[in-house]
C-alpha positions as CSV (number, residue, x, y, z in Angstrom):
1,M,-27.4,-5.8,-9.1
2,R,-24.6,-6.9,-6.9
3,R,-21.5,-4.6,-6.5
4,Y,-18.1,-5.8,-5.8
5,N,-16.9,-4.3,-2.6
6,P,-13.2,-5.1,-1.8
7,G,-12.1,-5.0,1.9
8,V,-9.2,-2.6,1.1
9,R,-9.9,0.8,-0.4
10,I,-7.3,2.9,-2.1
11,R,-7.8,6.5,-1.3
12,P,-6.4,9.4,-3.2
13,I,-4.0,10.2,-0.3
14,D,-2.7,6.6,-0.6
15,L,-1.7,7.2,-4.2
16,V,-0.1,10.5,-3.3
17,D,1.9,8.7,-0.6
18,V,3.2,6.2,-3.1
19,F,4.3,9.0,-5.5
20,V,5.9,11.0,-2.5
21,Y,7.7,7.7,-1.4
22,L,8.9,7.3,-5.0
23,V,10.4,10.7,-5.0
24,V,12.0,10.3,-1.6
25,L,13.4,7.0,-2.7
26,G,14.7,8.5,-5.9
27,L,16.5,11.1,-3.9
28,F,18.1,8.5,-1.8
29,I,19.2,6.6,-4.9
30,Q,20.8,9.8,-6.2
31,L,22.4,10.8,-2.9
32,F,23.6,7.5,-1.5
33,P,25.6,5.1,-3.6
34,D,24.5,2.1,-1.4
35,V,20.8,2.7,-2.2
36,I,20.1,1.1,-5.5
37,A,17.0,0.3,-7.7
38,E,17.8,-1.1,-11.1
39,T,14.9,0.5,-13.0
40,F,12.2,3.0,-12.5
41,V,9.5,0.3,-12.4
42,V,11.4,-1.5,-9.6
43,A,11.7,1.7,-7.7
44,L,7.9,2.3,-8.1
45,L,7.2,-1.2,-6.9
46,T,9.5,-0.6,-4.0
47,A,7.6,2.5,-3.1
48,V,4.3,0.6,-3.2
49,L,5.9,-2.1,-0.9
50,L,7.2,0.6,1.5
51,K,3.6,2.1,1.6
52,I,2.1,-1.2,2.6
53,V,4.7,-2.2,5.1
54,L,4.9,1.3,6.7
55,E,1.1,1.5,7.0
56,A,1.1,-1.9,8.7
57,V,3.8,-0.8,11.1
58,L,1.9,2.5,11.9
59,V,-1.3,0.4,12.7
60,L,0.8,-1.9,15.0
61,K,2.4,1.1,16.8
62,K,-0.9,2.7,17.4
63,W,-2.3,-0.6,18.7
64,V,0.6,-1.0,21.1
65,G,0.4,2.6,22.1
66,R,-3.2,2.2,23.0
67,R,-2.4,-0.9,25.0
68,I,0.2,1.1,26.9
69,R,-2.3,3.8,27.7
70,E,-5.0,1.3,28.8
71,A,-2.7,-1.0,30.8
72,R,-4.1,-1.4,34.3
73,N,-0.9,-2.5,36.1
74,G,2.8,-1.8,35.8
75,W,3.6,-5.3,34.3
76,A,1.2,-5.0,31.4
77,R,2.5,-1.5,30.7
78,A,6.1,-2.6,30.8
79,V,5.5,-5.5,28.5
80,N,3.8,-3.3,26.0
81,I,6.7,-0.8,26.2
82,V,9.1,-3.6,25.5
83,V,7.0,-4.7,22.5
84,L,7.0,-1.0,21.2
85,V,10.8,-0.8,21.6
86,L,11.2,-4.0,19.6
87,V,8.8,-2.9,16.9
88,L,10.6,0.3,16.2
89,P,14.0,-1.1,15.0
90,G,12.3,-4.4,14.0
91,S,10.3,-2.5,11.4
92,K,13.6,-1.5,9.7
93,F,14.8,-5.1,9.5
94,L,11.3,-6.1,8.2
95,V,11.7,-3.5,5.4
96,L,15.2,-4.8,4.5
97,E,14.1,-8.4,4.5
98,L,10.9,-7.9,2.5
99,V,12.7,-5.8,-0.1
100,A,15.4,-8.4,-0.4
101,L,12.9,-11.3,-0.8
102,T,10.6,-9.4,-3.1
103,F,13.2,-8.0,-5.5
104,Q,15.9,-10.6,-5.4
105,G,18.8,-8.1,-5.5
106,S,17.3,-5.6,-7.9
107,V,16.9,-3.2,-4.9
108,H,19.3,-2.5,-2.2
109,L,18.3,0.1,0.5
110,G,21.8,0.4,2.0
111,N,22.7,-0.3,5.6
112,F,20.5,-0.1,8.7
113,L,21.3,3.6,9.2
114,Q,20.4,4.5,5.7
115,V,17.2,2.5,5.9
116,T,16.4,4.3,9.1
117,A,17.1,7.6,7.5
118,L,14.9,6.6,4.5
119,I,12.0,5.6,6.8
120,I,12.2,8.8,8.7
121,A,12.2,10.8,5.5
122,L,9.3,8.8,4.2
123,M,7.3,9.4,7.4
124,L,8.1,13.1,7.4
125,A,7.0,13.3,3.7
126,R,3.9,11.4,4.5
127,S,3.1,13.7,7.5
128,G,3.7,16.7,5.4
129,M,1.4,15.6,2.7
130,R,-1.3,14.7,5.2
131,R,-1.0,18.3,6.7
132,L,-1.1,19.9,3.3
133,F,-4.2,18.0,2.4
134,D,-5.9,18.7,5.7
135,A,-5.1,22.4,5.3
136,R,-6.5,22.4,1.8
137,Q,-9.7,20.7,3.0
138,A,-10.2,23.3,5.8
139,M,-10.3,26.1,3.3
């Protein structure tokens, strides 16, 4: 019997990330008037989109970081550092544009500083959940 084996696996921690992202996004919606999601479902879909984009950005950052460490000359290292410096703020613009294109005005994540704060909060929440899960597995 042939089994369907998709290339992408959803792990339990990925679902936890989405729900944590939803909570953080909900807090930002409550605390900042410029952060808007018209409905709960739209906020949930935004959390899923943020999870996908931020995971892709983390993979890219790790790849560039590895290239910086493995660079054999100063020029290669400098070019990769410039790429990393462009990826960091570029990821915020990517989030803003993808949300605008995907939700057509149903979601507004505020200005660049609010998006930066949101992404930092999401990454801290993600890191905290990973540490919590790792600590529980070590028991």
